[in-house]
ZAFI-282115 format. One line per field, with one value per residue: chain; x, y, z of N, C-alpha, C in turn. Coordinates in steps of 0.1 Angstrom, whole numbers. Layout:
// residues N
mol <- [A|...]
n_X <- [X|...]
n_Y <- [Y|...]
n_Z <- [Z|...]
ca_X <- [X|...]
ca_Y <- [Y|...]
ca_Z <- [Z|...]
c_X <- [X|...]
c_Y <- [Y|...]
c_Z <- [Z|...]
***
This chain:
// residues 263
mol <- [A|A|A|A|A|A|A|A|A|A|A|A|A|A|A|A|A|A|A|A|A|A|A|A|A|A|A|A|A|A|A|A|A|A|A|A|A|A|A|A|A|A|A|A|A|A|A|A|A|A|A|A|A|A|A|A|A|A|A|A|A|A|A|A|A|A|A|A|A|A|A|A|A|A|A|A|A|A|A|A|A|A|A|A|A|A|A|A|A|A|A|A|A|A|A|A|A|A|A|A|A|A|A|A|A|A|A|A|A|A|A|A|A|A|A|A|A|A|A|A|A|A|A|A|A|A|A|A|A|A|A|A|A|A|A|A|A|A|A|A|A|A|A|A|A|A|A|A|A|A|A|A|A|A|A|A|A|A|A|A|A|A|A|A|A|A|A|A|A|A|A|A|A|A|A|A|A|A|A|A|A|A|A|A|A|A|A|A|A|A|A|A|A|A|A|A|A|A|A|A|A|A|A|A|A|A|A|A|A|A|A|A|A|A|A|A|A|A|A|A|A|A|A|A|A|A|A|A|A|A|A|A|A|A|A|A|A|A|A|A|A|A|A|A|A|A|A|A|A|A|A|A|A|A|A|A|A|A|A|A|A|A|A]
n_X <- [10|18|46|78|102|131|163|177|195|227|240|262|276|277|276|246|238|224|218|214|212|232|257|263|266|288|310|328|314|314|315|316|334|323|297|287|292|275|250|246|262|293|299|292|289|298|307|319|339|354|363|382|402|416|399|375|347|316|289|261|234|203|179|143|120|87|68|41|20|12|30|46|79|75|59|79|93|85|84|107|110|130|157|180|177|188|183|160|151|128|126|114|101|102|87|65|59|81|78|97|127|156|171|192|213|221|244|267|256|229|222|221|199|178|175|163|136|127|104|81|48|37|10|-10|9|36|73|101|136|170|205|228|246|268|277|252|233|237|234|212|203|212|196|173|175|180|156|135|148|138|114|108|111|96|62|58|45|37|39|31|18|33|15|-8|-45|-61|-51|-50|-73|-82|-94|-80|-65|-50|-26|-4|5|37|54|78|106|133|151|162|155|150|133|142|152|127|118|133|134|108|115|100|78|79|79|76|90|69|51|57|53|66|63|66|75|65|90|106|117|118|91|91|72|59|38|24|16|2|-3|-24|-48|-43|-19|-8|-14|-4|23|22|36|62|58|75|97|137|149|175|190|162|135|107|69|40|8|-25|-38|-50|-54|-73|-59|-34|-33|-42|-25|-1|-14|-16|11|18|15]
n_Y <- [-15|14|35|24|42|60|64|93|102|111|131|146|125|120|96|76|76|89|122|143|169|173|162|182|202|192|184|196|208|183|176|164|174|158|147|176|180|167|170|199|202|207|232|274|264|276|261|241|249|261|242|231|254|257|271|274|256|270|271|251|267|282|309|314|333|344|319|305|306|284|265|233|212|190|204|224|203|193|220|218|197|174|186|178|178|182|195|210|240|253|284|302|317|322|304|303|302|317|326|320|302|284|263|233|219|192|197|223|232|230|246|275|263|260|290|299|293|316|338|320|307|293|276|302|324|341|333|348|340|337|336|322|320|297|303|317|300|281|300|304|274|270|292|277|255|267|280|262|251|271|270|240|249|245|264|301|323|342|331|312|281|262|240|236|246|234|211|196|193|173|141|109|81|64|65|91|118|125|157|173|158|147|145|122|107|77|41|30|53|66|53|50|78|78|58|51|36|6|4|-11|-18|-27|-6|21|42|59|84|83|104|97|84|73|93|105|129|140|137|114|88|73|41|39|17|22|46|61|61|74|98|102|104|126|148|147|163|187|183|175|159|148|174|187|203|182|184|169|155|146|117|95|60|60|88|83|61|80|99|81|76|98|101|85|88]
n_Z <- [0|9|-8|-6|20|1|2|-7|-35|-56|-73|-60|-44|-23|10|24|48|76|82|57|51|78|67|48|61|75|55|27|-1|-26|-62|-95|-122|-146|-142|-139|-169|-178|-178|-182|-206|-219|-228|-219|-192|-166|-140|-147|-162|-140|-128|-145|-142|-120|-98|-68|-64|-66|-43|-45|-38|-37|-32|-24|-24|-14|-16|-10|20|29|16|15|21|2|-21|-29|-39|-64|-78|-87|-105|-115|-118|-92|-63|-31|-4|17|26|45|54|91|112|146|149|129|90|70|42|30|12|11|-10|-18|-46|-62|-78|-91|-116|-119|-105|-123|-142|-122|-118|-141|-134|-120|-111|-118|-112|-81|-71|-63|-65|-74|-78|-68|-74|-63|-62|-40|-13|2|31|40|35|58|79|80|87|111|126|125|138|159|167|163|193|207|206|220|245|279|284|292|316|298|274|247|242|223|212|187|191|177|172|200|201|183|172|181|160|166|151|138|116|102|98|79|79|75|44|40|55|74|86|102|119|127|143|162|169|184|206|227|220|215|182|150|120|102|112|103|77|50|30|-8|-37|-68|-81|-62|-46|-13|2|26|47|67|80|110|126|157|188|202|203|226|229|206|211|234|227|213|224|214|198|172|180|174|147|137|117|115|130|138|126|143|135|143|126|104|90|67|55|53|32|11|7|-1|-25|-36|-42|-59|-86]
ca_X <- [-1|27|58|90|111|140|174|181|211|227|257|268|286|275|264|235|238|226|212|221|217|242|265|263|273|301|319|333|312|319|308|324|332|313|283|284|291|263|235|243|270|307|302|286|290|310|314|327|352|361|372|397|407|414|392|366|334|305|278|248|224|196|171|132|111|75|64|26|25|9|40|55|88|75|56|94|104|77|85|120|111|139|165|187|171|194|181|151|150|121|129|108|106|92|78|55|70|83|76|117|129|167|170|206|211|235|257|263|253|217|215|213|184|163|170|151|120|120|90|69|39|33|-3|-15|19|52|82|114|149|178|217|228|263|268|272|240|222|244|236|200|201|217|187|164|173|176|138|131|151|133|95|108|111|81|55|62|30|35|40|14|17|38|6|-23|-52|-68|-41|-56|-91|-88|-96|-67|-72|-38|-18|0|11|49|59|95|114|148|146|174|154|147|123|148|150|116|115|144|123|98|121|95|64|79|75|82|90|55|40|63|51|75|58|76|71|68|103|112|122|110|85|97|65|52|24|35|5|6|-7|-36|-52|-38|-2|-5|-20|9|35|25|49|72|58|80|114|144|151|187|188|152|119|95|57|32|-7|-35|-44|-58|-52|-75|-53|-22|-35|-46|-9|4|-18|-12|24|21|14]
ca_Y <- [-3|26|29|23|53|58|77|100|96|126|139|152|116|117|82|75|71|100|130|145|185|173|161|191|211|188|184|202|203|178|175|161|181|149|155|186|181|159|177|212|206|215|251|277|259|282|252|231|258|268|231|228|264|253|278|269|254|276|257|250|269|293|313|316|340|349|311|305|304|271|255|222|209|182|215|229|195|195|232|222|187|171|185|169|184|178|200|221|248|266|296|300|328|324|291|306|301|334|330|320|289|276|250|232|211|183|202|241|236|231|264|280|258|266|305|295|289|327|342|309|302|283|281|313|332|337|329|348|328|342|330|327|317|287|310|322|289|278|306|299|259|275|299|270|250|279|283|247|248|273|262|235|249|245|275|304|326|352|326|303|269|253|231|245|240|226|196|193|189|168|130|100|71|55|69|104|126|136|165|183|153|156|137|109|95|59|41|27|70|74|41|60|92|73|48|42|28|-4|4|-19|-14|-25|4|30|45|68|87|89|106|81|82|69|106|111|140|149|129|98|79|61|38|31|4|25|61|65|60|85|110|104|106|142|154|147|177|197|182|174|142|144|186|193|196|173|185|159|157|132|113|83|54|68|99|79|58|88|106|75|76|113|105|73|85]
ca_Z <- [-1|8|-14|5|23|-4|5|-16|-42|-62|-84|-48|-43|-6|12|25|60|84|75|42|55|86|58|37|75|82|47|16|-13|-40|-74|-108|-134|-155|-135|-148|-180|-188|-171|-185|-216|-217|-235|-212|-181|-153|-128|-154|-168|-130|-119|-148|-139|-99|-94|-63|-72|-55|-35|-55|-33|-44|-20|-26|-19|-21|-16|-6|36|29|11|19|14|-12|-30|-35|-48|-74|-84|-92|-104|-131|-108|-81|-51|-18|6|12|41|49|66|96|123|156|146|114|80|65|29|21|14|8|-18|-26|-54|-62|-87|-91|-126|-117|-97|-138|-147|-112|-118|-152|-131|-113|-119|-123|-104|-75|-66|-70|-64|-84|-68|-69|-69|-61|-62|-26|-10|13|47|38|36|72|88|79|93|123|127|123|150|173|167|169|205|217|202|225|261|281|278|299|315|288|262|241|239|210|205|184|202|167|172|215|200|169|178|179|161|166|137|137|109|105|83|81|80|65|29|44|69|71|92|115|129|133|155|175|177|193|212|240|221|208|167|143|104|97|116|97|63|45|18|-12|-47|-80|-86|-47|-37|-1|4|38|55|69|90|122|135|169|188|202|203|239|228|199|222|244|214|208|228|205|185|172|186|162|145|127|124|116|135|133|131|145|135|144|115|105|80|51|51|50|24|1|7|-8|-40|-45|-51|-64|-103]
c_X <- [8|39|71|96|124|150|172|194|210|242|259|280|285|270|252|233|237|219|216|225|232|254|269|273|288|316|320|322|314|312|320|320|324|303|280|285|279|251|236|253|285|309|291|284|300|318|321|341|359|372|383|406|413|406|380|350|321|291|265|234|217|187|155|128|98|67|50|30|18|19|46|70|86|65|70|99|97|77|96|121|117|152|168|185|180|186|166|146|139|117|117|116|97|81|68|69|68|78|90|119|147|167|184|204|220|246|258|261|237|212|209|200|177|163|159|138|118|108|78|62|39|21|-6|-5|28|61|95|124|160|194|221|241|259|270|260|231|227|241|214|191|203|200|173|158|169|164|137|133|140|117|96|107|97|79|58|50|29|41|34|22|22|28|-7|-30|-64|-60|-48|-65|-93|-85|-84|-73|-59|-26|-19|9|24|55|72|104|124|151|152|163|146|137|129|148|139|115|122|139|115|100|106|83|66|73|80|84|77|48|47|59|56|70|64|67|72|78|112|119|112|106|87|84|63|42|30|20|10|2|-21|-40|-44|-25|4|-7|-8|23|34|31|63|70|69|96|123|148|160|186|176|139|107|76|49|17|-15|-37|-54|-52|-58|-67|-42|-24|-33|-34|0|-1|-16|3|31|21|26]
c_Y <- [12|24|34|37|50|68|85|103|110|128|144|137|112|98|84|72|82|110|138|162|181|173|173|199|208|187|195|197|197|176|177|168|172|149|169|190|173|161|192|213|212|233|261|270|264|270|245|237|261|255|229|243|265|263|270|271|266|267|265|255|280|299|317|327|343|333|311|300|290|258|248|221|201|196|222|219|192|204|228|208|185|174|178|176|180|178|210|226|254|270|300|308|329|314|294|307|315|336|325|306|288|263|249|223|201|184|213|241|236|242|276|276|261|281|306|298|302|331|332|310|292|286|291|328|331|336|335|341|335|339|331|319|306|289|316|309|284|284|305|282|263|285|286|261|256|280|273|245|254|272|249|235|252|264|281|316|337|345|320|296|268|244|240|233|229|215|189|186|178|149|122|89|61|61|83|102|130|143|175|173|157|143|123|96|82|57|37|42|68|60|43|72|88|62|42|37|11|-9|-8|-10|-15|-10|19|35|58|71|94|94|95|72|78|79|109|125|148|144|116|97|70|56|30|19|8|41|66|67|71|97|112|108|119|150|156|156|182|197|177|162|149|169|190|194|192|177|169|163|141|131|98|71|57|77|97|72|66|97|96|72|88|108|95|73|89]
c_Z <- [0|2|2|6|12|2|-6|-22|-47|-68|-73|-45|-31|-8|17|38|66|77|66|49|66|77|54|49|74|70|38|13|-22|-50|-85|-118|-145|-147|-140|-162|-182|-182|-181|-196|-209|-218|-223|-196|-170|-144|-134|-157|-155|-125|-127|-145|-127|-94|-80|-67|-62|-55|-38|-50|-36|-30|-32|-18|-23|-24|-10|10|35|23|20|14|1|-23|-38|-46|-58|-84|-89|-99|-120|-127|-96|-70|-37|-7|1|27|41|62|73|111|135|154|130|104|75|50|20|23|8|-2|-22|-32|-56|-73|-90|-106|-129|-113|-115|-139|-137|-116|-130|-148|-121|-118|-117|-113|-93|-68|-72|-70|-73|-77|-75|-65|-70|-59|-47|-22|3|27|50|47|50|83|93|86|111|133|132|133|163|177|172|186|213|217|214|243|265|286|291|303|305|278|257|240|230|209|202|192|189|171|185|208|187|176|172|176|162|155|139|117|108|92|88|82|75|56|32|55|69|84|105|125|129|143|167|179|182|201|221|232|207|192|161|130|96|100|107|79|56|31|7|-30|-58|-82|-72|-38|-24|-1|17|52|53|78|99|127|147|177|193|200|216|230|216|205|227|240|212|215|226|192|183|176|173|161|132|130|119|126|136|134|134|144|140|130|116|91|65|51|47|37|12|-1|1|-20|-40|-49|-59|-83|-106]
***
């Protein structure tokens, strides 16, 4: 019924263990001239020429502005369909999406292709795309983690609870929806995230695109509605370098999500 969660591969040559974003932070960006040539041709490809001149290759990241406020990582993935998206970081301020995002690609030449989509529409809004820099992306990741940590602190008398009242009022059926997962998340990672609930592989349903790429969403079946309700205390806690949002859900919703991306 559900597509298996598939770890993203790509032209960057990273291994498939651990958080892809964390690898981007921990290791210098690597990309072969052969990959650049294959995707963009030898002529007019600045990154390809630079590699032979001994110049450092640019970090393949762009900044998006003007995104719909209900935009998800999966929407950005679809917007850049055909390109090797390594990471999508939706920029949030005080827990709210700002309408901006950073997108990292598998090779510098793909930035040129991404820029051709400047001012194209996502939903009813047109999206502006700008070249960005590695340092800007790193600062955004650090701010995202800091913002998530602030959200996880116990509420003070002058601060609203980090849980939405809508979530608290929803009926629990024993299934939770996870949103905002790192694209490299495996079933084992989710089982470890909910380590107190004795979950098995068959309880985890990672939603993928038709080509096997992860959407950043998953559904988890717990033993009972009381367990899924108790597990909501993990809402907005971090998995890898991302904080994960949890929502009460159902098997029907999970089945629809799997069918949506199967085409």
